[in-house]
Structures are given as C-alpha cells and as structure tokens.
N, CA, C and O atoms as a GROMACS GRO file, in nm:
protein
  552
    1MET      N    1   0.480  -1.130   5.072
    1MET     CA    2   0.563  -1.107   4.979
    1MET      C    3   0.638  -0.977   5.055
    1MET      O    4   0.760  -0.970   5.071
    2ALA      N    5   0.543  -0.880   5.098
    2ALA     CA    6   0.571  -0.753   5.145
    2ALA      C    7   0.660  -0.784   5.347
    2ALA      O    8   0.740  -0.706   5.397
    3THR      N    9   0.613  -0.901   5.406
    3THR     CA   10   0.671  -0.910   5.478
    3THR      C   11   0.837  -0.983   5.448
    3THR      O   12   0.921  -0.973   5.538
    4GLY      N   13   0.867  -1.040   5.342
    4GLY     CA   14   0.979  -1.073   5.294
    4GLY      C   15   1.086  -0.990   5.233
    4GLY      O   16   1.207  -1.012   5.233
    5PHE      N   17   1.004  -0.870   5.171
    5PHE     CA   18   1.081  -0.771   5.093
    5PHE      C   19   1.137  -0.686   5.278
    5PHE      O   20   1.249  -0.709   5.323
    6LEU      N   21   1.051  -0.609   5.344
    6LEU     CA   22   1.098  -0.560   5.488
    6LEU      C   23   1.175  -0.656   5.562
    6LEU      O   24   1.246  -0.599   5.644
    7SER      N   25   1.185  -0.766   5.564
    7SER     CA   26   1.299  -0.839   5.620
    7SER      C   27   1.393  -0.844   5.548
    7SER      O   28   1.502  -0.838   5.604
    8HIS      N   29   1.391  -0.855   5.411
    8HIS     CA   30   1.498  -0.822   5.331
    8HIS      C   31   1.604  -0.677   5.336
    8HIS      O   32   1.726  -0.690   5.327
    9MET      N   33   1.534  -0.530   5.352
    9MET     CA   34   1.528  -0.438   5.414
    9MET      C   35   1.599  -0.430   5.509
    9MET      O   36   1.705  -0.370   5.492
   10LEU      N   37   1.572  -0.486   5.642
   10LEU     CA   38   1.530  -0.492   5.796
   10LEU      C   39   1.709  -0.523   5.814
   10LEU      O   40   1.781  -0.476   5.901
   11ALA      N   41   1.738  -0.591   5.732
   11ALA     CA   42   1.817  -0.693   5.805
   11ALA      C   43   1.951  -0.661   5.680
   11ALA      O   44   2.061  -0.712   5.694
   12HIS      N   45   1.912  -0.552   5.536
   12HIS     CA   46   2.052  -0.565   5.533
   12HIS      C   47   2.132  -0.463   5.550
   12HIS      O   48   2.070  -0.358   5.531
   13PRO      N   49   2.261  -0.442   5.581
   13PRO     CA   50   2.351  -0.356   5.646
   13PRO      C   51   2.345  -0.239   5.538
   13PRO      O   52   2.378  -0.149   5.616
   14ALA      N   53   2.332  -0.187   5.443
   14ALA     CA   54   2.329  -0.081   5.378
   14ALA      C   55   2.209  -0.011   5.392
   14ALA      O   56   2.208   0.107   5.360
   15VAL      N   57   2.102  -0.066   5.438
   15VAL     CA   58   1.949  -0.001   5.429
   15VAL      C   59   1.949   0.081   5.567
   15VAL      O   60   2.050   0.056   5.631
   16TYR      N   61   1.883   0.151   5.614
   16TYR     CA   62   1.835   0.245   5.701
   16TYR      C   63   1.723   0.244   5.756
   16TYR      O   64   1.658   0.255   5.652
   17SER      N   65   1.620   0.237   5.865
   17SER     CA   66   1.599   0.219   5.853
   17SER      C   67   1.470   0.253   5.996
   17SER      O   68   1.490   0.194   6.102
   18VAL      N   69   1.353   0.344   5.986
   18VAL     CA   70   1.318   0.421   6.160
   18VAL      C   71   1.152   0.417   6.112
   18VAL      O   72   1.120   0.439   5.996
   19VAL      N   73   1.072   0.391   6.200
   19VAL     CA   74   0.964   0.386   6.247
   19VAL      C   75   0.936   0.508   6.330
   19VAL      O   76   1.010   0.575   6.403
   20ALA      N   77   0.785   0.521   6.291
   20ALA     CA   78   0.750   0.666   6.347
   20ALA      C   79   0.582   0.583   6.452
   20ALA      O   80   0.497   0.508   6.403
   21GLU      N   81   0.586   0.622   6.560
   21GLU     CA   82   0.509   0.515   6.658
   21GLU      C   83   0.422   0.676   6.754
   21GLU      O   84   0.476   0.782   6.785
   22MET      N   85   0.281   0.633   6.777
   22MET     CA   86   0.171   0.672   6.774
   22MET      C   87   0.123   0.661   6.906
   22MET      O   88   0.008   0.670   6.862
   23ASP      N   89   0.099   0.645   7.066
   23ASP     CA   90   0.018   0.579   7.178
   23ASP      C   91   0.080   0.472   7.159
   23ASP      O   92   0.004   0.374   7.160
   24GLY      N   93   0.186   0.449   7.142
   24GLY     CA   94   0.284   0.314   7.165
   24GLY      C   95   0.220   0.209   6.997
   24GLY      O   96   0.225   0.086   6.991
   25ARG      N   97   0.176   0.282   6.906
   25ARG     CA   98   0.172   0.178   6.832
   25ARG      C   99   0.227   0.218   6.632
   25ARG      O  100   0.208   0.326   6.576
   26VAL      N  101   0.295   0.094   6.570
   26VAL     CA  102   0.373   0.174   6.459
   26VAL      C  103   0.264   0.284   6.347
   26VAL      O  104   0.157   0.249   6.297
   27VAL      N  105   0.319   0.394   6.334
   27VAL     CA  106   0.231   0.444   6.264
   27VAL      C  107   0.346   0.449   6.065
   27VAL      O  108   0.338   0.410   5.949
   28GLY      N  109   0.398   0.492   6.117
   28GLY     CA  110   0.488   0.477   5.960
   28GLY      C  111   0.601   0.427   5.942
   28GLY      O  112   0.634   0.346   6.029
   29SER      N  113   0.682   0.448   5.850
   29SER     CA  114   0.761   0.353   5.822
   29SER      C  115   0.884   0.469   5.734
   29SER      O  116   0.843   0.561   5.663
   30ASN      N  117   1.018   0.443   5.754
   30ASN     CA  118   1.073   0.478   5.647
   30ASN      C  119   1.197   0.430   5.637
   30ASN      O  120   1.254   0.386   5.737
   31PHE      N  121   1.264   0.434   5.499
   31PHE     CA  122   1.388   0.302   5.472
   31PHE      C  123   1.429   0.400   5.388
   31PHE      O  124   1.353   0.480   5.333
   32MET      N  125   1.612   0.395   5.370
   32MET     CA  126   1.691   0.448   5.344
   32MET      C  127   1.804   0.388   5.235
   32MET      O  128   1.902   0.370   5.308
   33TRP      N  129   1.837   0.354   5.117
   33TRP     CA  130   1.964   0.267   5.082
   33TRP      C  131   2.033   0.389   5.057
   33TRP      O  132   2.017   0.496   4.998
   34GLU      N  133   2.145   0.305   5.153
   34GLU     CA  134   2.263   0.406   5.170
   34GLU      C  135   2.354   0.385   5.097
   34GLU      O  136   2.457   0.385   5.164
   35PHE      N  137   2.379   0.362   4.965
   35PHE     CA  138   2.481   0.308   4.863
   35PHE      C  139   2.536   0.436   4.840
   35PHE      O  140   2.464   0.518   4.785
   36GLN      N  141   2.666   0.472   4.876
   36GLN     CA  142   2.768   0.570   4.758
   36GLN      C  143   2.755   0.598   4.662
   36GLN      O  144   2.709   0.509   4.591
   37PRO      N  145   2.774   0.692   4.614
   37PRO     CA  146   2.760   0.897   4.671
   37PRO      C  147   2.584   0.905   4.690
   37PRO      O  148   2.540   0.940   4.799
   38ILE      N  149   2.509   0.878   4.600
   38ILE     CA  150   2.318   0.897   4.643
   38ILE      C  151   2.279   0.832   4.756
   38ILE      O  152   2.343   0.730   4.780
   39ALA      N  153   2.165   0.871   4.854
   39ALA     CA  154   2.077   0.787   4.902
   39ALA      C  155   1.987   0.736   4.802
   39ALA      O  156   1.981   0.798   4.696
   40GLY      N  157   1.942   0.671   4.812
   40GLY     CA  158   1.796   0.646   4.795
   40GLY      C  159   1.692   0.639   4.914
   40GLY      O  160   1.713   0.549   4.994
   41ILE      N  161   1.605   0.706   4.932
   41ILE     CA  162   1.496   0.748   5.020
   41ILE      C  163   1.325   0.637   4.972
   41ILE      O  164   1.252   0.667   4.878
   42GLY      N  165   1.301   0.511   5.070
   42GLY     CA  166   1.179   0.484   4.984
   42GLY      C  167   1.202   0.345   5.055
   42GLY      O  168   1.314   0.329   5.104
   43PRO      N  169   1.093   0.219   5.070
   43PRO     CA  170   0.963   0.326   5.066
   43PRO      C  171   0.900   0.376   5.203
   43PRO      O  172   0.930   0.317   5.307
   44ILE      N  173   0.844   0.444   5.205
   44ILE     CA  174   0.798   0.518   5.342
   44ILE      C  175   0.631   0.496   5.306
   44ILE      O  176   0.554   0.486   5.211
   45THR      N  177   0.635   0.494   5.476
   45THR     CA  178   0.468   0.454   5.516
   45THR      C  179   0.427   0.547   5.576
   45THR      O  180   0.508   0.594   5.656
   46VAL      N  181   0.294   0.615   5.567
   46VAL     CA  182   0.205   0.639   5.722
   46VAL      C  183   0.087   0.609   5.695
   46VAL      O  184   0.022   0.616   5.591
   47ASP      N  185   0.057   0.561   5.835
   47ASP     CA  186  -0.094   0.468   5.838
   47ASP      C  187  -0.207   0.591   5.793
   47ASP      O  188  -0.202   0.693   5.861
   48PRO      N  189  -0.301   0.586   5.690
   48PRO     CA  190  -0.368   0.632   5.704
   48PRO      C  191  -0.489   0.729   5.829
   48PRO      O  192  -0.564   0.826   5.832
   49ALA      N  193  -0.441   0.629   5.908
   49ALA     CA  194  -0.525   0.772   6.069
   49ALA      C  195  -0.444   0.840   6.090
   49ALA      O  196  -0.472   0.920   6.180
   50ALA      N  197  -0.328   0.852   6.039
   50ALA     CA  198  -0.241   0.904   6.100
   50ALA      C  199  -0.173   1.020   5.974
   50ALA      O  200  -0.075   1.095   5.987
   51GLN      N  201  -0.245   1.006   5.879
   51GLN     CA  202  -0.154   1.106   5.758
   51GLN      C  203  -0.230   1.252   5.836
   51GLN      O  204  -0.337   1.256   5.898
   52ASN      N  205  -0.137   1.358   5.806
   52ASN     CA  206  -0.173   1.494   5.758
   52ASN      C  207  -0.109   1.568   5.932
   52ASN      O  208  -0.125   1.684   5.972
   53GLY      N  209  -0.034   1.445   6.004
   53GLY     CA  210   0.031   1.473   6.139
   53GLY      C  211   0.150   1.506   6.149
   53GLY      O  212   0.184   1.541   6.262
   54SER      N  213   0.227   1.506   6.069
   54SER     CA  214   0.331   1.579   6.031
   54SER      C  215   0.409   1.399   6.084
   54SER      O  216   0.518   1.406   6.139
   55VAL      N  217   0.357   1.281   6.066
   55VAL     CA  218   0.425   1.208   6.070
   55VAL      C  219   0.520   1.190   5.956
   55VAL      O  220   0.639   1.184   5.985
   56GLY      N  221   0.479   1.176   5.804
   56GLY     CA  222   0.575   1.140   5.686
   56GLY      C  223   0.714   1.270   5.692
   56GLY      O  224   0.833   1.259   5.663
   57ARG      N  225   0.623   1.404   5.747
   57ARG     CA  226   0.728   1.499   5.697
   57ARG      C  227   0.848   1.485   5.843
   57ARG      O  228   0.966   1.516   5.831
   58ARG      N  229   0.790   1.437   5.965
   58ARG     CA  230   0.913   1.362   6.054
   58ARG      C  231   1.000   1.262   6.038
   58ARG      O  232   1.109   1.267   6.094
   59LEU      N  233   0.956   1.132   5.944
   59LEU     CA  234   1.013   1.095   5.913
   59LEU      C  235   1.146   1.114   5.768
   59LEU      O  236   1.267   1.092   5.761
   60MET      N  237   1.044   1.166   5.672
   60MET     CA  238   1.185   1.241   5.610
   60MET      C  239   1.303   1.384   5.680
   60MET      O  240   1.405   1.442   5.643
   61GLU      N  241   1.229   1.386   5.774
   61GLU     CA  242   1.338   1.464   5.814
   61GLU      C  243   1.420   1.381   5.916
   61GLU      O  244   1.530   1.421   5.952
   62ASP      N  245   1.388   1.308   5.944
   62ASP     CA  246   1.517   1.209   6.000
   62ASP      C  247   1.574   1.155   5.900
   62ASP      O  248   1.688   1.136   5.944
   63ALA      N  249   1.573   1.116   5.791
   63ALA     CA  250   1.661   1.018   5.683
   63ALA      C  251   1.716   1.140   5.610
   63ALA      O  252   1.821   1.106   5.555
   64LEU      N  253   1.688   1.270   5.586
   64LEU     CA  254   1.755   1.340   5.538
   64LEU      C  255   1.853   1.423   5.671
   64LEU      O  256   1.924   1.514   5.626
   65ALA      N  257   1.858   1.410   5.760
   65ALA     CA  258   1.973   1.422   5.854
   65ALA      C  259   2.061   1.319   5.863
   65ALA      O  260   2.178   1.344   5.893
   66ARG      N  261   2.033   1.231   5.847
   66ARG     CA  262   2.077   1.104   5.844
   66ARG      C  263   2.223   1.111   5.721
   66ARG      O  264   2.344   1.092   5.733
   67CYS      N  265   2.154   1.138   5.632
   67CYS     CA  266   2.243   1.170   5.485
   67CYS      C  267   2.340   1.292   5.494
   67CYS      O  268   2.443   1.282   5.426
   68LYS      N  269   2.322   1.410   5.571
   68LYS     CA  270   2.387   1.522   5.607
   68LYS      C  271   2.511   1.423   5.714
   68LYS      O  272   2.633   1.435   5.721
   69THR      N  273   2.441   1.353   5.766
   69THR     CA  274   2.521   1.322   5.898
   69THR      C  275   2.664   1.177   5.850
   69THR      O  276   2.767   1.139   5.906
   70GLN      N  277   2.604   1.145   5.746
   70GLN     CA  278   2.655   1.015   5.613
   70GLN      C  279   2.810   1.065   5.549
   70GLN      O  280   2.928   1.036   5.533
   71HIS      N  281   2.683   1.180   5.524
   71HIS     CA  282   2.784   1.272   5.422
   71HIS      C  283   2.772   1.209   5.269
   71HIS      O  284   2.865   1.159   5.207
   72PHE      N  285   2.658   1.221   5.232
   72PHE     CA  286   2.628   1.173   5.104
   72PHE      C  287   2.606   1.285   5.003
   72PHE      O  288   2.564   1.396   5.035
   73VAL      N  289   2.626   1.263   4.925
   73VAL     CA  290   2.657   1.399   4.810
   73VAL      C  291   2.486   1.413   4.784
   73VAL      O  292   2.436   1.521   4.753
   74GLY      N  293   2.416   1.302   4.798
   74GLY     CA  294   2.249   1.400   4.748
   74GLY      C  295   2.225   1.257   4.769
   74GLY      O  296   2.295   1.158   4.792
   75VAL      N  297   2.050   1.292   4.744
   75VAL     CA  298   1.966   1.202   4.831
   75VAL      C  299   1.833   1.225   4.688
   75VAL      O  300   1.798   1.321   4.619
   76ARG      N  301   1.787   1.054   4.701
   76ARG     CA  302   1.682   1.082   4.575
   76ARG      C  303   1.559   0.970   4.633
   76ARG      O  304   1.578   0.866   4.697
   77LEU      N  305   1.446   1.023   4.593
   77LEU     CA  306   1.338   0.917   4.562
   77LEU      C  307   1.209   0.931   4.432
   77LEU      O  308   1.219   1.015   4.342
   78VAL      N  309   1.115   0.852   4.442
   78VAL     CA  310   1.066   0.824   4.386
   78VAL      C  311   0.900   0.834   4.423
   78VAL      O  312   0.861   0.734   4.483
   79GLN      N  313   0.783   0.948   4.396
   79GLN     CA  314   0.686   0.990   4.469
   79GLN      C  315   0.591   0.999   4.322
   79GLN      O  316   0.621   1.043   4.211
   80ALA      N  317   0.449   0.929   4.381
   80ALA     CA  318   0.357   0.882   4.303
   80ALA      C  319   0.308   1.025   4.301
   80ALA      O  320   0.302   1.098   4.401
   81ALA      N  321   0.257   1.075   4.118
   81ALA     CA  322   0.246   1.183   4.088
   81ALA      C  323   0.102   1.190   4.142
   81ALA      O  324   0.046   1.299   4.129
   82PHE      N  325   0.064   1.135   4.175
   82PHE     CA  326  -0.088   1.161   4.236
   82PHE      C  327  -0.115   1.220   4.338
   82PHE      O  328  -0.191   1.316   4.352
   83HIS      N  329  -0.035   1.146   4.436
   83HIS     CA  330  -0.050   1.225   4.574
   83HIS      C  331   0.012   1.330   4.620
   83HIS      O  332   0.119   1.325   4.682
   84ASN      N  333  -0.069   1.459   4.586
   84ASN     CA  334  -0.054   1.589   4.586
   84ASN      C  335   0.041   1.662   4.714
   84ASN      O  336   0.139   1.736   4.701
   85ARG      N  337  -0.015   1.622   4.819
   85ARG     CA  338   0.040   1.604   4.927
   85ARG      C  339   0.200   1.602   5.011
   85ARG      O  340   0.259   1.665   5.099
   86SER      N  341   0.222   1.483   4.916
   86SER     CA  342   0.316   1.416   4.926
   86SER      C  343   0.474   1.484   4.834
   86SER      O  344   0.594   1.505   4.851
   87LEU      N  345   0.368   1.494   4.737
   87LEU     CA  346   0.485   1.575   4.652
   87LEU      C  347   0.479   1.777   4.699
   87LEU      O  348   0.562   1.858   4.658
   88SER      N  349   0.416   1.796   4.746
   88SER     CA  350   0.414   1.932   4.822
   88SER      C  351   0.531   1.901   4.934
   88SER      O  352   0.599   2.001   4.957
   89LEU      N  353   0.557   1.818   4.988
   89LEU     CA  354   0.623   1.799   5.144
   89LEU      C  355   0.746   1.786   5.122
   89LEU      O  356   0.828   1.829   5.202
   90TYR      N  357   0.794   1.703   4.969
   90TYR     CA  358   0.886   1.669   4.937
   90TYR      C  359   0.937   1.817   4.858
   90TYR      O  360   1.060   1.830   4.850
   91THR      N  361   0.876   1.899   4.816
   91THR     CA  362   0.959   2.060   4.740
   91THR      C  363   0.983   2.083   4.861
   91THR      O  364   1.102   2.079   4.894
   92LYS      N  365   0.874   2.116   4.974
   92LYS     CA  366   0.912   2.204   5.091
   92LYS      C  367   1.054   2.129   5.145
   92LYS      O  368   1.151   2.205   5.157
   93LEU      N  369   1.070   2.012   5.173
   93LEU     CA  370   1.212   1.937   5.206
   93LEU      C  371   1.349   1.994   5.102
   93LEU      O  372   1.468   1.982   5.130
   94GLY      N  373   1.282   2.070   4.952
   94GLY     CA  374   1.406   2.096   4.916
   94GLY      C  375   1.442   2.000   4.793
   94GLY      O  376   1.543   2.015   4.724
   95PHE      N  377   1.351   1.904   4.772
   95PHE     CA  378   1.345   1.826   4.662
   95PHE      C  379   1.298   1.873   4.517
   95PHE      O  380   1.197   1.940   4.497
   96ASN      N  381   1.382   1.832   4.424
   96ASN     CA  382   1.346   1.889   4.259
   96ASN      C  383   1.306   1.784   4.212
   96ASN      O  384   1.365   1.678   4.233
   97VAL      N  385   1.198   1.796   4.139
   97VAL     CA  386   1.169   1.733   4.044
   97VAL      C  387   1.251   1.699   3.901
   97VAL      O  388   1.282   1.768   3.804
   98CYS      N  389   1.268   1.558   3.939
   98CYS     CA  390   1.396   1.609   3.791
   98CYS      C  391   1.340   1.512   3.656
   98CYS      O  392   1.368   1.534   3.538
   99GLU      N  393   1.249   1.390   3.712
   99GLU     CA  394   1.183   1.297   3.552
   99GLU      C  395   1.059   1.220   3.603
   99GLU      O  396   1.037   1.155   3.706
  100PRO      N  397   0.986   1.251   3.496
  100PRO     CA  398   0.853   1.200   3.556
  100PRO      C  399   0.879   1.027   3.462
  100PRO      O  400   0.941   0.986   3.364
  101LEU      N  401   0.779   0.967   3.576
  101LEU     CA  402   0.776   0.812   3.581
  101LEU      C  403   0.660   0.779   3.507
  101LEU      O  404   0.607   0.884   3.472
  102ALA      N  405   0.586   0.666   3.460
  102ALA     CA  406   0.530   0.620   3.411
  102ALA      C  407   0.516   0.442   3.437
  102ALA      O  408   0.612   0.368   3.416
  103VAL      N  409   0.401   0.399   3.477
  103VAL     CA  410   0.343   0.302   3.472
  103VAL      C  411   0.236   0.228   3.327
  103VAL      O  412   0.137   0.271   3.268
  104PHE      N  413   0.276   0.166   3.322
  104PHE     CA  414   0.201   0.088   3.247
  104PHE      C  415   0.144  -0.059   3.309
  104PHE      O  416   0.196  -0.138   3.388
  105GLN      N  417   0.030  -0.059   3.247
  105GLN     CA  418  -0.001  -0.194   3.316
  105GLN      C  419  -0.127  -0.285   3.230
  105GLN      O  420  -0.212  -0.205   3.191
  106GLY      N  421  -0.151  -0.387   3.202
  106GLY     CA  422  -0.167  -0.497   3.127
  106GLY      C  423  -0.072  -0.575   3.047
  106GLY      O  424   0.046  -0.540   3.038
  107PRO      N  425  -0.130  -0.705   2.976
  107PRO     CA  426  -0.029  -0.788   2.920
  107PRO      C  427   0.046  -0.696   2.822
  107PRO      O  428   0.015  -0.612   2.738
  108ALA      N  429   0.166  -0.755   2.874
  108ALA     CA  430   0.310  -0.715   2.677
  108ALA      C  431   0.194  -0.725   2.577
  108ALA      O  432   0.087  -0.786   2.582
  109LEU      N  433   0.256  -0.634   2.469
  109LEU     CA  434   0.219  -0.650   2.313
  109LEU      C  435   0.244  -0.819   2.253
  109LEU      O  436   0.171  -0.885   2.179
  110GLY      N  437   0.380  -0.858   2.318
  110GLY     CA  438   0.395  -0.981   2.291
  110GLY      C  439   0.477  -0.942   2.184
  110GLY      O  440   0.471  -1.005   2.290
  111PHE      N  441   0.552  -0.905   2.086
  111PHE     CA  442   0.650  -0.842   1.973
  111PHE      C  443   0.752  -0.808   1.987
  111PHE      O  444   0.763  -0.722   2.075
  112LYS      N  445   0.865  -0.845   1.925
  112LYS     CA  446   1.034  -0.806   2.007
  112LYS      C  447   1.088  -0.705   1.898
  112LYS      O  448   1.063  -0.697   1.778
  113ASN      N  449   1.138  -0.658   1.949
  113ASN     CA  450   1.287  -0.565   1.864
  113ASN      C  451   1.385  -0.609   1.880
  113ASN      O  452   1.454  -0.613   1.981
  114ARG      N  453   1.411  -0.672   1.718
  114ARG     CA  454   1.514  -0.718   1.690
  114ARG      C  455   1.639  -0.685   1.690
  114ARG      O  456   1.741  -0.750   1.674
  115GLY      N  457   1.612  -0.536   1.719
  115GLY     CA  458   1.756  -0.456   1.654
  115GLY      C  459   1.823  -0.411   1.814
  115GLY      O  460   1.929  -0.353   1.834
  116ALA      N  461   1.716  -0.463   1.924
  116ALA     CA  462   1.786  -0.381   2.046
  116ALA      C  463   1.825  -0.488   2.194
  116ALA      O  464   1.736  -0.570   2.218
  117ARG      N  465   1.913  -0.490   2.264
  117ARG     CA  466   1.964  -0.569   2.295
  117ARG      C  467   2.013  -0.498   2.438
  117ARG      O  468   2.071  -0.390   2.444
  118CYS      N  469   1.971  -0.594   2.566
  118CYS     CA  470   2.016  -0.511   2.664
  118CYS      C  471   2.130  -0.634   2.750
  118CYS      O  472   2.102  -0.748   2.786
  119PRO      N  473   2.253  -0.566   2.765
  119PRO     CA  474   2.385  -0.642   2.784
  119PRO      C  475   2.383  -0.546   2.948
  119PRO      O  476   2.380  -0.431   2.993
  120ALA      N  477   2.388  -0.684   2.988
  120ALA     CA  478   2.469  -0.607   3.162
  120ALA      C  479   2.530  -0.516   3.173
  120ALA      O  480   2.629  -0.487   3.104
  121PRO      N  481   2.489  -0.462   3.250
  121PRO     CA  482   2.567  -0.333   3.307
  121PRO      C  483   2.728  -0.290   3.376
  121PRO      O  484   2.774  -0.328   3.484
  122GLN      N  485   2.790  -0.202   3.279
  122GLN     CA  486   2.911  -0.257   3.337
  122GLN      C  487   2.988  -0.090   3.401
  122GLN      O  488   2.929   0.017   3.408
  123LYS      N  489   3.128  -0.116   3.438
  123LYS     CA  490   3.167   0.031   3.498
  123LYS      C  491   3.108   0.140   3.432
  123LYS      O  492   3.030   0.214   3.493
  124ARG      N  493   3.136   0.156   3.323
  124ARG     CA  494   3.132   0.281   3.278
  124ARG      C  495   2.990   0.339   3.270
  124ARG      O  496   2.965   0.459   3.272
  125THR      N  497   2.876   0.213   3.257
  125THR     CA  498   2.718   0.267   3.173
  125THR      C  499   2.704   0.338   3.347
  125THR      O  500   2.641   0.443   3.366
  126TRP      N  501   2.767   0.267   3.453
  126TRP     CA  502   2.720   0.330   3.596
  126TRP      C  503   2.786   0.436   3.596
  126TRP      O  504   2.745   0.521   3.674
  127ARG      N  505   2.926   0.475   3.502
  127ARG     CA  506   2.944   0.615   3.581
  127ARG      C  507   2.860   0.733   3.483
  127ARG      O  508   2.825   0.843   3.526
  128ARG      N  509   2.839   0.688   3.360
  128ARG     CA  510   2.723   0.762   3.270
  128ARG      C  511   2.584   0.780   3.315
  128ARG      O  512   2.505   0.862   3.268
  129ALA      N  513   2.556   0.684   3.423
  129ALA     CA  514   2.414   0.708   3.489
  129ALA      C  515   2.486   0.829   3.639
  129ALA      O  516   2.436   0.933   3.683
  130ASN      N  517   2.541   0.798   3.656
  130ASN     CA  518   2.637   0.864   3.788
  130ASN      C  519   2.585   1.061   3.714
  130ASN      O  520   2.546   1.156   3.782
  131ARG      N  521   2.604   1.058   3.587
  131ARG     CA  522   2.722   1.230   3.539
  131ARG      C  523   2.543   1.232   3.543
  131ARG      O  524   2.510   1.294   3.644
  132VAL      N  525   2.445   1.193   3.481
  132VAL     CA  526   2.266   1.224   3.459
  132VAL      C  527   2.231   1.270   3.577
  132VAL      O  528   2.174   1.378   3.592
  133CYS      N  529   2.274   1.163   3.708
  133CYS     CA  530   2.208   1.216   3.830
  133CYS      C  531   2.294   1.296   3.895
  133CYS      O  532   2.227   1.372   3.965
  134PHE      N  533   2.399   1.315   3.906
  134PHE     CA  534   2.481   1.530   3.933
  134PHE      C  535   2.366   1.612   3.845
  134PHE      O  536   2.293   1.696   3.897
  135LYS      N  537   2.362   1.586   3.745
  135LYS     CA  538   2.342   1.701   3.658
  135LYS      C  539   2.220   1.733   3.666
  135LYS      O  540   2.205   1.852   3.637
  136CYS      N  541   2.102   1.670   3.698
  136CYS     CA  542   2.000   1.606   3.764
  136CYS      C  543   1.975   1.742   3.912
  136CYS      O  544   1.891   1.829   3.933
  137MET      N  545   2.107   1.693   3.991
  137MET     CA  546   2.096   1.745   4.116
  137MET      C  547   2.177   1.848   4.136
  137MET      O  548   2.237   1.871   4.241
  138ALA      N  549   2.185   1.942   3.990
  138ALA     CA  550   2.273   2.103   4.006
  138ALA      C  551   2.152   2.192   4.034
  138ALA      O  552   2.168   2.313   4.052
   0.00000   0.00000   0.00000
C-alpha cells in the first residue's frame, strides 16, 4: 500500500518531492502538494538513525523555499501532536498551530444520525473552506 501511495505521489504533476541522502543512502523525504493557492506539506519522513541531525529541517526549508518561488499564498501541514521535537521545529520555521486533530480508533458504534447527510462538495463549500484557512493564517 505504501509503495502504491508513493508511486502515485511521485507521478502526480502537482506533487513536489525531495529526498535527503547521507553517505549514498536515502535518509529522508518530503512531499508538497501544489494545489493553488495553499500548498500542503507531507508526508515527511526521516530515518530514525538520522534524526536530530538537521535532516528534517533541511527538508522543510527546501519545501518552504519552493513555496516562495512558486508564489503560494500559504502552506499547511498536519503534525502528530505527540512528537514534540517536530512541533518545535515547525514553530521555529514559522508555522502556527491552528486546529487540533484527533484520531479515534476502534470499531464504529453502528448507529445512524437520521438528520445528517454529507452532500458532495460544491464550489461554494470550497470557497467557505478557503476563507477558514485564510483566517487561520492571519
């Protein structure tokens, strides 16, 4: 599954990718989804043996430099809250925490909310979502 996902990202024309090498071996990678006007970073990976050696910082700096040259209005990423070192790095690079995300695990409860429906997104929905993103960036 991971190989298929990476193959998809590497072949996609709107996904920028970069790898970090050390002594001839790949020790990290980063991807940036270049859908205007906001770019999205991730996933970023760093080999555990190469962590704490500035690999992640350099991968992020490369992506942020690309954001500037491609004139994106902004950039966003999702970060695992338990990983304090990466949170610290992203803060140093200028990112602001906008929203917490939660992961729920386990089987679904199996009940239905009769009043809820999820229609396909419309253009106006995307415009509203973009306003939320721009507000968060301010």
